[in-house]
N, C-alpha and C positions, 0 to 999 in steps of 0.2 A: 465588536468583531468586524474587521475589515475583510469583506468577502472578495474572492478572486474568481476570475473566469477559469473554467476547466479547459485548459488548452485553448484552442481557437474557437471554442463554442461560446454561446451566450449564457450558458449555465453558470450560476454563481455558487461557490462552495466555500466553506470555512478554510482558513489556512492550516488547520490541523484536521486530520482525518481520524475518526475513532475506529481503531481496529478491534475486532471482536474475537480473535482467535482463542483468547483465554476463556471466553464465555462457555461454560460447560465443563471443560477439562480441569480448569483451575479456579474458576469463579462461579459460584452458585447462581441459579436463575434469579433469586431475589436480589443478590448483590449486583448482578448484571443489569437488572432493571434499574436499580438505584444509580449506577454509573451512567447509563444511557439517559435517564431523566436529568441528571446533573449536567451532562455534556450538552444536551439540547437546551436546557435553561441558560447555559453559559454562551450559547450561540454556535456551538459546533453542530453543523447540520449535515456533515459528510460522514456516513457510516460505511465501513467496508467489511465484507465477510466473504465466505466461499462455501460451495456446497460440501466440500470435504472437511471443513472445520468441525471438530468435535466428533468426527466419525459419522459418515453417511447422513449428513444434514442436521446433526444435533444442534449446532450453533444457529443455523438458520431457523430452526424451530423456536429457539429462545427469542430471536428477534420477532418472529411471528406472534408469539404470545405477548410480547411487549406491545407490538402494534395493536393487538386486539383489545387492549385496554382503552383505546380511543384517545380523546384529548387532542385530536389532529396530529398524533405522533407520526403516522405514516406520511401525511401530507407535508409535514415540515422537514422530513429527512430526505436527503439525496442518497438513495440506497444503491450500493455497489455490491455485486457478488461475482462469482467466477465459475467458469466451466472448463474442464479438461480432465481432471483426475478421475481415477476409477471409482465408480459408484455402484459396485456389485454387491447386493445383499449376501449374507452368509449362506442363505438357503437357495441361492440361484447361481447359475453360470451363464452369463450373457456377455459375449465378447464385444458387443456393441455398446456396452456400458463401461468398458475398460477405458484407459486413458486415450484421449484423442479429441478431434474436432470435426468429426463427420457431421453431416446435416442431421442425421437421425439422432445422434447423441446430443447435439446442441439443442435441438427443439424439445426432445424429451426431458433433458436436464433442466431447461428453462421452465417448462411446465411444472416439474417437480419442485424447483426452488420457489416458484410462485405459490404453490400449494403450501409448502412448509412455512413460508413467511406471511401467509394470509394476506396477500396483496395481488393486485391485478397488473402491476407493472414494476419493472426494474429500471432504475434510472441509468445505471451504468453496468453493462454486462461485459465482463473481462475474460479474455482467453488466458487461462492461468499459466499456459506454456505454449510454445509454438509446436505445431504438428506438421512436420515436413513430409509426412506420408499422405497427407490429405491435400488435394489441390485447392488453391485459394478460391477458384470459381465456386466450389462446393461450400466452403466455409462462409464466403460472403453471401451466397444465395440464401443460406439458412439464416444469417443475421438480418438480411434484408426482409425476409419473411416475418421475423419476429418484430421488426420495426414497423412494417406495414400493419401487422395485427395489433399494434399498440402495446405489446408486451415488453418491449425494450425501447429506451429512448436514445442511448448512445452506446458505442462499442469501444472497449479499451483492450489493452494487452498487459501481460505481466511476464517478466523474465525473458523478454525478447532481446535479441541482439540488434545493433543499429541497422544492419542490413535487413533484418526481418521487419523492422518498423517501416523502412523504406519500401520494401517489396509489398507489404500489406497495403500501404497507402497508395502505391502506384497501381496496384490491381483494383483497389476500390475506386480510384479515379476513373479507370476505364469504364466502370459500371455507373458512373455518375452517383456514387455513394459516398457519404461523408467519410467513411473509413475510421481509423483509430483516432481517438481524441486524447488518449492518455496512455502512459506506460508506467507500470508499477515494477520498479527494480530495487534490488538491494543496493543501498547507498548510504554511506556514513563517512565521518571523518577518517575512519581507519579502513574503509572499503570503497575506494574511489575509482575502480576500474571503468565504471560507466562513463567517466569523463572523456575517455578516449573516443568512443563512437556513439554511444546511446544518447548522451546529452546533445551533441551536435545534430543527430538525426531528429530528436524531439524538437529542437529549435527550428530546424529546416521545415518540418511538416506541421508545425503548430500543435505539437503533442505535449500535453502537460505531464510532467514527471512527478510520480507519487512514490517517494522513497519508502521501502519497507525495511524493517530492522534498523531504524536510524540510530539506535544506541548499540548496535551490534550485539544483540542479546543481553544487554545490560553492562557491557564492558565500559561504555562511555558514561555510565550513570553514577560515577563515584565509587567504583568497585573496590578500591583499595581501602576505603574507610568503612564501607558497608557491603558485606557479601550478600546479605538478605537471604531469600529463599528461591526455590524453583531453579531455573537455569543458572542463576548466579552461583549456586552451590554445587554445580556439576563438575565432573572431571574435565569436560571440555573447557569450562571457564578457568579451571586451574591452569590448563595448558596455555590459554590465551593470556592470562595474567603474566605467566613466566615469559612468554614470547614477546610481550609488549610492556614489560615492567618499566623500562626506561622512559618510554613514551607516556605511559600512564602517570608516572610520577611528575613529569613535566606538565602534562595536561591538567591534572588535578591541582597542581600548584598554581598554574595560570588562572584557573577558575576561582581559586581562593583569592588571588590578587585582585580580580575584577569583581569579586563579591557575588558570583552567580553559581547556582548549582550546576555541576557538570552536565547533567542530562539536558538542562535548558540551553546551555551553550551549544551542545551538539545539535539540537533541533534548530536553534536560531541560525547556526552556520548554514544549514541546509536551506532555510528560507531566504538567505541572502542571495541564493542562485536564482535569477529570474526565470529559469526554465522550470523550477520546482513549483508545483501547485500547492501541495500539502503533504508533509511527512505523516506517516501512519504512527499514531501512538496506540499501544496495546495494553492499557492498564489492567492489572489484575485486581487492584484495590482502588477505593475512592481517593486515598492519599496520593496514589500515583497519578490519577487524573488531575487532581487539584494542583499538583506541582507543575504540571505542564501548561496550565491555563494562561500564565503570563508570557509564554514564549512569543506569541505574535507581536507583543509590544517591546520585546527585547532587541535592541540594536547593538551590534558588535562594531566597535571602532575598526578603522582600517589597520591600526597597529595590532589589535587583537587578532584580526584575521590573518595577518602576516605571521604572527607567532604560531597560530594554529597550523598554518601551512608548513611551517618549519618543523613542528612536532609530528604532524601527520602528512607528509608530502604525498601528493597524488601521483598519477602516472606521467607527469611532465607536461600536461596540457592535452590538447585534442589531437587525434590522428589526422594526417600522418606526421605533422610537425613534431609530435612527442617522441617519435622514434626514427625520423628521417631528417634529412637536411631541409 
């Protein structure tokens, strides 16, 4: 496994990030344990979760139970989680645990995540969404407090616009704070809007890009030949297939021509972008994990990349050239 620096930091992470959103809702705890063990054995050291996954911390608890088995599991993992979403128990009413990034919420939710995951530190604490009702002075003060306490090592963002990334890092620089080191955005061959402003903002500020939903919910995973289960069998997926049938037929035909599974081609295409640190893979099964393991070694030719761009054209480049003279 060839490890990469996370953004402009000295931290080294695997070029694939293990997403855990399916752990609990779709994958049992024993099966989740097996997937994490296999991922770690194969060199994937970057694990991503969120406090809201599984409902009020259930997925974080699965990770905590896995770490508790020992074997240096926690020490070997670069652990990322997120804060922002509402974490209000059914038997309580607490507006300060609703969605947002107040200092009170950040610090309390961090402590709760640490407890659930049975660890004393979080390597990467990500803001799951921007909170434009909370001043950056307050948010950064809370994050700085957690870093000083040793509870958090690095701070990242998720679902930020390009100007949010710029604003956050400019405000952090005023405080002599490291600021955002990565951004987690939806990005795939068929959802390329981030190329307009998020990608150039990440490059300018040394922010690593971590694409989520790199297969667009399974659409790019060979959907025409294998509908599978879960989201692939949903009404949403039916609509996506009909809306993109022409592109999908051309895409899956190209993948057959080069002899690679469609899912791996989609992931390899993302890794071709130097701004991308690691796409998030979210396996429900061991087979899905196994299939992705060869992606870091898969190189797409220039001709293949041109054909992919023709099938799945992006927004036309970066702003403002993409839409202005």
